[in-house]
N, C-alpha and C positions, 0 to 999 in steps of 0.2 A: 869601590865594589867591581868586581870584574865579572863579565857575564860572555857566556857564550852558548851558541846557538847549537843544538845536537841534532841532526837529520838522522832517522832511524828506520832501518829496514827490517822488519820483524819475520818470523816463520811464519807459514801458513797457519791463519787461525788463532793468532798468539797476542794480537793487537791489545786486545783489552786487558788481558793479563799482565803482558808487558808494559802498559801504560800505569797501571795499579802498582807495581813493582818500582817503576820510576819514580814515583810519589811518595815512597817511604823512604828516599834517600833525601835527607834533610837539605843538600845543596840545590835540589831540582825543585823550582819556583813554580813552573807549569808545565804541562803536557797538552799536547794539542795531537789530535789525529787528522790526518790532511791526505788528499788525493796527488796520485802523480807517483814519481820513484819511490817516495820515501813514504813509510806508513804513519811516523809519528814524528814529530817537532819539539824538543825538550828544551826548557830556557833553564839552565845553570849557571846560579851566581855564588861565587864565592869572593873573599875579603884579599886573599892573597893570589896573585897569579899561578905562584908554585902549588897552591891547593888544586887547580885543575887537574892536574895530573893524578892525581888521589882518587877523584871523582869521575872523570871519564874513561882511561883505560882502567881504573881501578873498579870502583864500586858499580860503574854501568855495565862493564864488561861480565860481570858475573850475573847479570839479571838473565835468567832463562828466556829465550824467544827471540832475543837480540842478534841479528846476523851480521848487520856493517852499520858502522856510525860514520859521519862526516860532520865534524867540527868546526865550527865557524866562529871565531874568536871576536867579540865586539870590541872596536875601538872608540866610538862615541856612541850615545845615544841622544836620538833627535825625536822629539815627541810634539804633537800637535798641541796637548795640555800644557805643557812646560812654555812652549811660547804663548800660548794664550795668558798663562799665567804673568808670565815675562811683562805681555805689554798690557796687561790690566792693572797693575800697580798703581793706586791711586784711582783709579774710576769707580770704585766702590765710595769714595770718600767724596769723589766730586759729585754723583750722582746723589748723595743724601744731601750736600749742600744746595743742589738745585731744588729737590723735593722741598726741602726746610724755607727755601727762601720764596716757594710759589704758595706759602698758607697765608 
């Protein structure tokens, strides 16, 4: 899975409409309204790298109210949840054995 983070500036007063339109694009997984230089952040996920060109400069550029985008291609994902799952492998079984032995 290829992921991109798209930072978006919108026209004045068009944040809500632009966010709703972004969510109509199947490859857009999530949209966040944010403070700062950008108004929205969209998380785009595609299966193949080449598909990103169809989505970002293609589908997203046709959405009314989007004035400027900056796309950040993700190389690798780091997640606290993934790390917790990795390090907890077998802990559930160990806890169950300890509880069973206490009876």
